[in-house]
C-alpha positions as CSV (number, residue, x, y, z in Angstrom):
1,M,162.8,143.8,-52.4
2,N,163.5,145.0,-56.0
3,T,162.2,142.4,-58.4
4,V,162.4,141.3,-62.0
5,T,159.7,139.8,-64.2
6,G,159.6,139.3,-68.0
7,I,159.6,137.1,-71.0
8,I,162.2,135.5,-73.3
9,V,161.1,134.8,-76.8
10,D,162.8,132.6,-79.4
11,R,161.2,134.0,-82.6
12,Q,162.7,131.2,-84.8
13,I,160.9,128.3,-83.2
14,H,158.0,130.5,-81.8
15,K,158.6,129.6,-78.1
16,Y,158.7,131.7,-75.1
17,K,159.6,131.5,-71.4
18,I,158.1,133.6,-68.7
19,V,160.5,135.1,-66.1
20,R,158.6,134.8,-62.8
21,K,159.0,137.5,-60.1
22,T,162.5,137.1,-58.9
23,D,164.7,139.1,-56.5
24,M,166.8,141.5,-58.6
25,K,169.9,140.8,-56.5
26,T,169.9,137.1,-57.4
27,F,168.5,137.2,-61.0
28,N,170.8,136.1,-63.7
29,M,170.5,134.7,-67.2
30,N,172.9,133.1,-69.6
31,L,172.6,134.8,-73.0
32,G,174.8,132.2,-74.6
33,S,177.9,133.1,-76.6
34,G,178.7,134.2,-80.1
35,R,175.8,136.6,-80.4
36,T,175.7,140.4,-80.7
37,W,173.0,142.2,-78.7
38,K,171.2,145.5,-78.6
39,L,170.3,146.8,-75.2
40,G,167.4,149.2,-74.5
41,I,166.8,150.8,-71.1
42,D,163.5,152.6,-70.4
43,P,163.6,154.1,-66.9
44,A,160.5,155.3,-65.0
45,S,159.8,156.2,-61.4
46,H,159.0,152.7,-60.1
47,F,159.8,150.4,-63.0
48,T,162.6,150.2,-65.5
49,G,162.2,148.2,-68.7
50,L,165.2,146.3,-70.2
51,A,165.1,145.0,-73.7
52,L,167.8,142.8,-75.2
53,I,167.5,141.8,-78.9
54,D,170.2,139.8,-80.7
55,S,171.5,141.1,-84.0
56,E,169.6,138.4,-85.9
57,T,166.4,139.3,-84.0
58,R,166.0,135.6,-83.1
59,Y,166.0,136.2,-79.4
60,V,164.1,139.0,-77.6
61,V,164.4,139.4,-73.8
62,L,162.0,141.8,-72.1
63,L,162.4,142.5,-68.4
64,D,160.5,144.7,-66.0
65,C,162.6,145.7,-63.0
66,A,160.3,147.0,-60.2
67,R,161.6,149.3,-57.5
68,D,160.5,148.5,-53.9
69,K,158.8,151.8,-52.9
70,C,160.1,151.3,-49.3
71,L,163.7,151.4,-50.5
72,M,165.7,154.5,-51.6
73,P,165.8,155.0,-55.4
74,D,169.7,155.0,-55.2
75,D,169.5,151.4,-53.9
76,F,167.3,150.4,-56.8
77,Y,169.6,152.0,-59.4
78,Q,172.7,150.3,-57.9
79,E,171.0,146.9,-58.1
80,L,169.8,147.7,-61.6
81,F,173.4,148.6,-62.6
82,L,174.7,145.3,-61.2
83,L,171.9,143.4,-63.0
84,I,172.8,144.9,-66.3
85,K,176.5,144.2,-65.6
86,R,175.7,140.5,-65.0
87,L,173.5,140.3,-68.2
88,V,176.1,141.8,-70.5
89,K,179.2,140.2,-69.0
90,N,181.2,138.5,-71.8
91,Q,178.6,139.6,-74.4
92,K,179.2,141.8,-77.5
93,I,176.9,144.8,-77.2
94,E,176.3,146.5,-80.5
95,R,174.2,149.4,-79.2
96,V,172.8,150.7,-76.0
97,V,169.8,153.0,-76.1
98,N,168.6,154.8,-73.0
99,E,165.1,156.2,-73.2
100,K,164.8,159.1,-70.7
101,P,161.4,160.2,-69.8
102,F,161.1,164.0,-69.4
103,V,159.1,165.9,-66.9
104,K,156.0,167.7,-68.1
105,N,153.7,169.6,-65.6
106,G,155.6,167.9,-62.7
107,Y,155.1,164.4,-64.0
108,S,157.4,162.0,-65.8
109,R,155.9,161.0,-69.2
110,A,157.2,157.5,-70.1
111,S,155.3,157.6,-73.4
112,E,156.9,160.9,-74.4
113,V,160.6,160.0,-74.4
114,L,163.8,161.5,-75.7
115,L,166.3,159.0,-77.1
116,K,169.8,159.4,-75.9
117,P,172.3,156.9,-77.1
118,V,174.8,155.7,-74.6
119,S,177.9,153.8,-75.7
120,Y,178.8,150.4,-74.3
121,T,182.2,151.8,-73.3
122,H,180.4,154.5,-71.2
123,L,178.3,151.8,-69.5
124,R,181.4,149.7,-68.8
125,A,183.3,152.8,-67.5
126,H,180.9,152.9,-64.5
127,E,182.3,149.6,-63.3
128,T,185.4,151.4,-62.1
129,R,183.5,153.8,-60.0
130,G,183.1,153.2,-56.3
């Protein structure tokens, strides 16, 4: 089972909520309406980090998406895509940043990343693919 854990922070009132380990297939969260968000995606071999920050930097959502090592990576990335799709549905996304780790000496280095911007339109275009 691929899982999600994380934290949601309201910086204005200094409160936070822990996201307990949840099945990625069923996880959903209401981001409210009328806000503009930035989405960061940080993929690694067994975890992918998602960061959502509203344009006023009041709300910060940090999620760790863990891949079940018994499942195929393609299954994880399909579930991850559907999770992102649920999170951004009906939201205004200002910017999407995908941090791609590069391989050095045969190992992926998450701390040494190359930034590659990905447009929201590009992300949404994947919805039409089978």
